[in-house]
C-alpha positions as CSV (number, residue, x, y, z in Angstrom):
1,M,-57.6,-41.6,-22.2
2,M,-55.8,-38.9,-24.1
3,S,-53.3,-39.9,-26.8
4,Y,-49.8,-38.6,-26.8
5,E,-50.7,-36.5,-29.9
6,N,-53.7,-35.0,-28.1
7,I,-51.6,-34.1,-25.1
8,N,-48.9,-32.6,-27.3
9,T,-51.5,-30.6,-29.1
10,S,-53.0,-29.3,-25.8
11,F,-49.8,-28.7,-23.8
12,G,-47.0,-28.5,-26.5
13,F,-47.0,-24.7,-26.4
14,L,-45.3,-24.9,-23.0
15,F,-42.1,-26.1,-24.6
16,N,-41.8,-23.1,-26.7
17,T,-43.6,-20.6,-24.5
18,T,-40.7,-18.3,-24.4
19,E,-40.8,-18.0,-28.2
20,L,-44.5,-17.2,-28.3
21,S,-46.1,-13.8,-27.8
22,V,-48.1,-13.1,-24.6
23,L,-51.2,-13.1,-26.7
24,E,-50.4,-16.6,-28.2
25,V,-49.7,-18.0,-24.7
26,R,-52.9,-16.5,-23.4
27,Q,-54.9,-18.1,-26.3
28,K,-53.3,-21.5,-26.0
29,A,-53.7,-21.6,-22.2
30,G,-57.2,-20.3,-22.5
31,E,-58.1,-23.3,-24.7
32,L,-57.2,-25.5,-21.8
33,Q,-58.8,-23.5,-19.0
34,K,-59.4,-19.8,-18.6
35,S,-57.8,-19.6,-15.2
36,F,-54.7,-21.2,-16.6
37,M,-53.9,-18.1,-18.7
38,N,-52.3,-15.9,-16.1
39,E,-50.2,-18.8,-14.7
40,C,-48.9,-19.6,-18.1
41,I,-48.0,-15.9,-18.8
42,H,-46.3,-15.6,-15.5
43,F,-44.4,-18.9,-16.0
44,R,-43.4,-17.7,-19.5
45,G,-41.9,-14.6,-17.9
46,Y,-40.0,-16.7,-15.4
47,L,-38.6,-19.0,-18.0
48,K,-37.5,-16.0,-20.2
49,G,-35.3,-14.9,-17.2
50,L,-33.5,-18.2,-17.0
51,P,-30.0,-18.6,-18.5
52,E,-30.0,-20.0,-22.1
53,S,-28.1,-23.0,-20.8
54,V,-31.3,-24.2,-19.0
55,S,-33.3,-26.4,-21.4
56,I,-37.1,-26.2,-21.2
57,K,-37.8,-28.5,-24.2
58,L,-38.8,-31.5,-22.2
59,V,-41.4,-32.1,-19.5
60,L,-38.6,-33.4,-17.2
61,Y,-36.7,-30.2,-17.5
62,L,-39.7,-28.0,-16.9
63,C,-40.5,-30.0,-13.8
64,R,-36.9,-29.8,-12.7
65,V,-37.0,-26.0,-13.0
66,I,-40.2,-25.9,-10.9
67,K,-38.8,-28.2,-8.2
68,D,-35.2,-26.9,-8.1
69,D,-36.2,-23.2,-8.0
70,N,-38.8,-23.9,-5.2
71,L,-41.8,-23.0,-7.4
72,L,-44.1,-25.8,-6.3
73,D,-46.1,-23.4,-4.1
74,I,-46.7,-21.2,-7.1
75,Y,-47.1,-24.0,-9.7
76,P,-48.4,-27.0,-7.7
77,I,-47.8,-29.7,-10.2
78,P,-48.2,-33.2,-8.6
79,I,-45.9,-34.9,-11.1
80,C,-42.9,-32.7,-10.2
């Protein structure tokens, strides 16, 4: 079982993905799984297009964006 710290180390970049360069996102995503890189870069672009009033700093908010914007077909995340 992964600890919270390990999960945050692995997935924490998703909460500031809009502040990272494409190369940084590609590197962090590639550490998880190579096929995850393009999805993360695409998602970064989508998030950068959202109004600043939309918070993406919590898992709940990221899931809400995916669900409310009908992105589950593109990003099939079972917890959303």
